[in-house]
N, C-alpha and C positions, 0 to 999 in steps of 0.2 A: 504493500500499499504506499502511496506517496506520503511524504511528510509535508505538512502545511503549517502556516503561521497564523495565529489569531491574537488579537489584542483584547484582553479582558479587563474592562473597566469595573472596578469593584470597590465597595465601601463597606467597612464594618460598622454596624450600628450597635453601640454599646451603652444601653440605657441613655443617659444624657451625654455620654462621652462618645464622640464620633470622630473617625479619621478616615482619610482616603486611601485606598489601595488599588492598584492598577496592575493586572497580570498580563504578561506577554507569554502567550501559549503557543506550543508547536504540537501539531497533531491533526487527525482527521477521523472520519467515520465512514464506513461502507458496509452495507448490510443487504442481504437477500432475505425478503420477508414474504411469507405466505400468510395472507390476510383473510379472515372470514368474520362476517357479522351475521348473526341469526336474529331476526326480529319476529316475534309472535304477537298477533293481535287477535283478541278473543271478542268477537261481536256480541251485542246483546239482542234479544228478539225484536226490539223496536227499531233496530238499524236496518234500513232498506237498501243501502248502497255504501260500499267502502272504496275510497280511493287511496292508493299508496304511491308515494312519489320518491324517487331516488335519483341521485346524480352519479354519473359514471366518473370515477377518478380518471385522470388522464396524465400522460407524460408531461413533465414540466421542467424546464431548465433555467437556472439563474447562475450568476457568477459563484454563488456560494453553496446552493442547495439544488439537488436534482432528484427527480422521481421519475423512474422509467417503469411504466405499467404494462404488464402482459397478462394474457388469459383472463380478462374480466368476464365474470359469469353471474347472471342473475337468475335464480330459480324461485318459483312461486308454487306453493301447494295450498289449496287446490289451484288449478289453472285459472288465471283471471278470465273474465268474460271479455275483456277488452284490454289491449296493451298498445300504447303509442310511445314513440320516441321523438324528440324534438330538441333543437338548440335554442336556448333562450337568448335575450338580448345581451346578456353578459358573457355569452359563449359557453355556458354550462350545458353539457349533454344530459338531458333528462329523460327518465323513463317513468311513465305514469301507468299504473295498473288498476283496473276496476273490477269489483265483484258486486253483482246484483243479488239481493236477498241472501246474504252470506249466512250459512246455517252452522258453520264449524270454524274452528280456529284457522287463521290464515298465517302461514309461515313463509317468510322471505329469507333466502340465503344469498348473500353478496359475497363473492370471493374473487381474488386476483392475486397475482404476484407482483412484487415491486422491488426493483433494485434502487435503494435509496442511498445517496451519498451526500455527505457534508464536507466541502472542500474549502478550507479557510486559508487560501493563499492571500498574500498581501494584495489589497485592492487599490487601484488608482482611479480616481474620479475627479474630473474637472468641471462637473455640472455647477453653473454659477447660481447664486442667490442674490436677488430674486431670479426666478427661472424665466427662460425665454419662451416663445410661442410653443404650445403643446400640440402633439398629433391629435387628429380628431377622435381617435379611439381611446385616448387618454383623458381628454377634457371632461367626460362625465364624472370622473373620480375627484372632481373638485366640488361636486354638488352638495349642498347642505340638505340634511334630512332631519326628521324629528329626533332620532337617535344620535346623529352626527350634525349638531347644529353650528356649522362652521361660520355662519354669519351672525351668531349671537354676540352682542356687544362685549360681554365678559370674555368670551372665548377669543374674539378678535384682539382685545386689549392685552390679554395674557400672551398670545401668540407673538404679537408684535413686541412686547416687552422681552420675551425670551430670545428672539432672534435678531434684536437690534445689534448691528455691527457685523453680523455674519455675512461672509462674502461667498461661501460655498453652500451648496444644498446639504452636504454632509454635516457641516458645522451647525446649520439650522436644525436639522433633524436630531443630532445628538444632544443639542441643548434642550429641545422639546422632550425627548425621551428621559433625559436626566431629571427634568422637573416632574414628569409623570411618575416615574419609578420612586422618587423621593416623596411625592405628594400621596401616592396611593397605598392603601392597605388592603390586602386581598381578603375577601369574605366570599364564601361559596354561595350564599343565598341573599344577594343584595335586594333592597326594596324595589330598585328600578335598574334597568340596564342602560339607561340613557347617559350621555356624556355629562350633562348639566348635573345630574345626581352625584356623579363621581367628582366633578369639579367642586361642588359645594361641600361634600362630605368626606372626600378622600377614600371612599370605600368602593369596592366592586369586585366582580369576577372577571374571567378572561374577556367577556363581551364588553364590559366597562373600560378595561384597559384599551381594547381596540378602538372603541368609540371615541374616547377622550383623545387618544394620540391622534387619530384620523381627524378629528374636529380642529385640533390645534394646527396640524400640518395643512389641511385644506384652507384654513383661514389665511394663511400666508402664501397660498399658491402652490403648495406641494401636493401632487396627486398621491392619494392613498386609498387602497381598497381593502375590503374586509375579506378574509379567508376563513372558511369553515372546513373542518376536517376532524381527524382523530389523532390523539397521541397515544403511544404505546408504552407499557409500563416497564419495559426492560431497562434497568439502570446502566449507567456507564460511568467510568472513573476518569478523573483528571488528577495527575500527579503534581503536587505543589511542594517542592523540596522533598523532605522525608515524610510527608503526609499525603494522604489520599483523600480527594474530594469526590463524593458520589452525587451524581445528579439523576433526578428521576421525576417522571410525570405520572399521573394516574392514567389508566387505560380508559378512554372515553372521548366524548365530543369536546372539541376545543375551538377557540376562535383566536385568529392572529391577523396580521396585516401584511400587505405588500406595498412598497413605496416605489415610485417610478423616478429613475435617474436618466437623463438624456443619453449618457454614455454606458450605462449598465443595464438599462431596462427595468423590468419589475424585480425587485429584491425583497425576500421576506424578512419580517421582523416579528419577534414575539415580545410585545411591549412589556410583559411582566419581567423579562430578564435578558433579552437578546436584541442586538441591532445588526441588520445587514446579513443575518442568517437565521436559520432554525435547525435544530438537531435532526438527524435523520430518523428519529423516532416519531416524526410527524408524517401523517398521511394526509396529503392535500386533496381536497374534494371539490369545493364550491367557492365562487367569488361573487362579490356584489358590493352595493353601496354601504350597506349596513347589515346587521344581523336579522332585521325584520325582512329585508329582501333575500338574504342569503339563507333561505329557510326551506328549500325544496327537498334537500336530501333528508330523508327520514320523516317527511310530512305525512301525517295521518288526516284524512278528511272523510266525513260521512254525512249521509242524509238519513233522517229518522222520521218516524211517524209523527204526525202533527200533534202537538201538545206534549210530546215525550221530552224528557230531559235526561239523557243517559250518555255514557261514553264508554268506548270499548276498553277492556283491560289489555295491558301492554307489558312486554318484556323484551329486552335487547341485551344480547351477549356478544362481546367482542373476543375473538381469539386470534392471537398472532404468534407465528412460529418463525424463528430466525434460523434459517438453514446455514447462514454464514454471517459472521459479525466481527468486523475488524475495527477496533478503536484504539487510538494512540494519541493521548493528550497529555501534555506537561506544561506547567506554568512557572514563570519567574515574576516576582512582585515588582511593581513600578509604583510611583507615589502620587497618583491623582485619580479622580473619578467621583461619581455621585456617592450618596451616603449608603445606598443599597446596591445589590448586585446587578451589574450590566455587562454582558458579554458582547464584545464588538470585534470584528476582524481588524487586522493592522491595515489602516486606511491611509493611503498617501494623498492627503488633501489638507488644505489649510483649515484648522479648527482651534478653538480656544480650549486650552487645558486649564482646569480649575482644581484647586485643592480646597479642603474644608478645614475649618478651624478645629484644632485639637482641644477638647476640654478635659479637665482632670477627672479621674474616677471618683466615686463616692468616698468621702472622708471617713475614716475609722473613728471609733469612739473609744476612749480609755476603758479597758475592761472592767475596772472597779465601778466606774460611773454607769456603764451599760447595764450591770446587774441591779442598780438601785433605781433606775428609771421607772416611772409609772406607766404600765402598758394597759391602757383602757380605751383605745381608739380602734374600731374594727378595721382590719386590713384585708384587702383582696387584690390580688395581682396575678397576671399570667397572660397566656395566649388563650383568650376566653371564648372566642366565637367559632362555633362549628354547628352543623345541622343535626341537632340532638334528635335521635329516634327515627331517622330517616331510612327507609328501605330502598337502597339505591337501584337495585335490579328493576324494580317494579314501579318506580316513581316516574310520572310524567303528567303533564297538564298544568293548570286545569284546561278544560275545553273552552274554545273561544268561537264566537260567531264568525263564520267565514262568508264567502260570496254565495249568492243564489240559494239562500236558506240552507246552507250547509254548516257544519261545525268542523273544527280542526284542532289538532294537537301538534305543536312543532317539537323538533328534536330537543333533547334534554342535555343541557350543560352541567347537570349536577353529577359530579364524579366522586367516586369513593377514593379519597386521598388518605391512605393508611398503610402502615408497615406492620408486618408479622414480626413481633418483638419477643417471642418466647421460643426461638429455635436455637440456632447455633451461635448466636451473637447476643451481647448485652448492649442496651441502648441507654443514653443519658442525654438530658436536656438542660441547658443552662438557664438559670434565673438570676437577674441582676437586680439587687435591692438597693434602693436609694435611701431607705430608712431602717432603723433598727426594728426587728420584728420578733415577737414571741410566737413561735410557730405552733399552730394547732393541727392543721390538715393539709396534706397535698393531694389534690385530685387529678386523675389522668382520664382522658377521653378514650374509653376502651369499648371493644366489642369481643365477647367471649363466643368462640365457635364450639368449644368442647375441651376435652382433655381432663387432666386431673393435676393436683398438686397445690402449692401455695404461692402467693405473690406478696411482695412487700416493696417499699421505696427506701432506697438509701440516699441520705442527704450527704453530699460530699464536698469538700473544699476544692477550690480551683488551684491547680498546680500547672503554671506555664501554659495556660489556655486549654487545659484538659482536666478531666475528673481526677481528683487526688484522694486524700485520706477520707474515710467515712467518719462523719462526726455525729450522725444520728441515724436511727433506723425506726421506721414505722412499725405499728402492729402487723402481724401476719394476717392475710385474708385467705381462707380456704376457698378454692375455685368454686366449690359447690354453692358458696354463699353469694356469688355473682350471678344475677338472673341471666338466662338465656333468652334473648328477645332480638327482634330486628333492630338494626341501627346501632349508634354509638351513644354512651351515657357516661357521665361522670362516675368514676369509682373512687371513693374517698379512702385514703391511707392515713391512719390516725397517729399523730405524734403527741397527743395530749397526756400520754403517761409521763413524759418528761418535760413537755412545753419548753424545748430548746430556745434560747435567746440568741438571735443572729445579728451580727454586725452588718452595717451596710457593705455591700460588695457582691462578689460573684459566687454562686453555689450551683452544684450539679445535682439534678434529680435523676437517679439511676434506678431502673426497674429491675428487681431481683425476683427469682423464681425457683422453685423446685418441682420435681415431677415432670409432667408433659402437658402443660396448659397450651392451649391453641388460642391465642389472644392477638388482636390487632390494636394498634395505637393510632388514633387519627392525627393527621398533621395538616398544616396550612402551608400553601405555596409561599416561598420567600420567607423572610424573617419579620414577624409582626412586632416583637418586642425585644429580641435579643440580637447578638452579633451574628454575622454570616456564618462563621464556623462554630456556632454555639449548639449544634446538635451533633452528637458523636456516637460512634459504636465501635465495638472491638469483638473479634471472634475468639474462640478458646485458644487460638494459637498466637494471638497478639499479646505482647507484653505492655504495650501503651494504647491509649485511646486515640490512635493516629488517624483514624478514618472519620471524616466529617460529612455531614449530609446537607443538601441544598435547601432543605425545608425545615419547618419548626413544628414540633409536636404540640398539641393542645394540652395545657396544664393550667392549674390554678393553685395559688397558695393562699391559705386562709389562716388568719391569726389576729394578733393584736399589735399595735404600735403606740407610739407616743408623740405628743407635741412638744415635749420638753427639749 
C-alpha cells in the first residue's frame, strides 16, 4: 500500500484548560468491503399500499477518498407489484418499489461490493476566496433552505466574521470548520436538525453539523452539498509516538458534506472531525441540498384506509465484511489547531495558523484544609446526554404526512454508539474536576446483554495522562441485579461506604469485572467534557494504558461540593 501524508489539526480540551495540538500523519487506508443491508417492513391491515425507495450507491472519486462499487443487487420479497428506476435532479439513481394491499412482511436486501480507499497525499489548491464564477451544475449548492438558511442575517454575519482576510478557499473553509467544531457539542437526539438550532444552542447530531457547516459556507459563496450514507463500525488505529489512537464510528446512517474547489472538484468533509477527506469506513449513497431533500434512500411511504392512523413496524440491520483491510497511520505532534479534534490533509495553500491560550490546570487545595471544608452543595458532573431506553434496531419515525394523502417515515440517524467493555480489555474514562468533591456515586450508561459475574468501578489517579494508582473502589454489583431490558440506562456504582474526598484535578473511572458479563458502555462522538485522549483501554497483554479512543463514554459523578 502507498504511504500518504495527512495533517491532523487537533486540540485537547481539558476542563477549562485548553491547548492546541496539530499532528502530521503518514498513512492511508484501502479496503475491500462486502456490504449488505436487510430492511423488514411489517404492514398493518389498514395499510392499502406501501412504497419503498432506495438509492443505488455509485462509484465516486475525489483527491482523498474513492469508492468503487461493483455487483449492486436489490432483492425484494414478496416481489413488488411495480418497480421503477430513475435519476433525480441531483443525479441520484433511485429505485422505487410498490406493493398493493400488502398482507405480509416485506423484506428488502441491498448488497454490493466496494473497494474503498482514503489516500491522504499532500494536496495543492489555488482556489481563491472569494470564489470566481461557478459552473452551472455547482450553482444550486449555494441555495438557502429551511435546514440550511445561508441567507439568515446571523449566519451571514458569522460567516463574514470568520472568513475576513482569507485569500484562499481552503483558508475560509478551515476557519469555518474550526469554529463549528469548537462551537458544537454532539448529541444523538437533538430537538431540531436545522442549522439555526445548532447555531443558537451549540448542540446537534451529524445532520446538524452538516447543515450548520453548509450554511456558513454557502453564506460566503462556497458550494457545499449534503451527503447521506452509512458508516461501518470497524475500528482503525493511528500511532502517535509510543501510543495508539483508535478511531471508530457506529454502524448506521450518517450525514456529511462535500465542498467544491475549482481545482479539486467535490471533496468530502465530515464536519464532526475531518476536513477534505473521510475515512474509507464511509459508504457514500445520496447527495442533495439538505437532509430533507436527501431522504430517498430508505424512505417508507404508505396509503391507508380513510380515518386510520397507523404506521408499519420496521427493522433495519447492516452487515459489512472486510475481505481485505490495509491501514497504516502514524502521527507527529505540531503546535496549532482548534480546541477539539480536526483531521486535515497536508494542504499546500495559504491559510492562517492559530494557537489557543494555555490556561492553568485546577489548583490543588492543602490536604488539611480539604478535609475540614463543609460539603453541603449537590454536585453533578459528566458526559450526561444519551438516548436512555431507546431500542436502536426497531426505532424509526414518527410518521409524517406526505404528498397525495400518503404518510412517510424517513431513514433513521439514531445509531448505537457503544463499546463492548467486558471482554479481553479494560476501559477507563477521565473526569476533570474543577472543585473539591465528596464522592457518592459514579454512574455509567450501560446495557446488559447477559452473562454472569460482578462489576465495580475503580477510581484512579492520573499518571502522566493515563490511569494510575487506584484510590477508591465502589461496592460490587452482581450482574443479576442489573435489569435486562432494551436500551441503555444509568447503572449506579456506590462509593458512599467511604465518601472519598477528591482534590480538584484529573481522575480516571475504570470499569472492573469478574466472571463473564456481556455489557456495552454507551459513548458520545468526540469529547463532550474531557480531553481528546481522555478515554483509554488496555488489553491483558498491555503494561500501560497506552491506547486511546476517539470518543467519550457517558458517565456521571454525583456527590457534594463546597462554596468555601
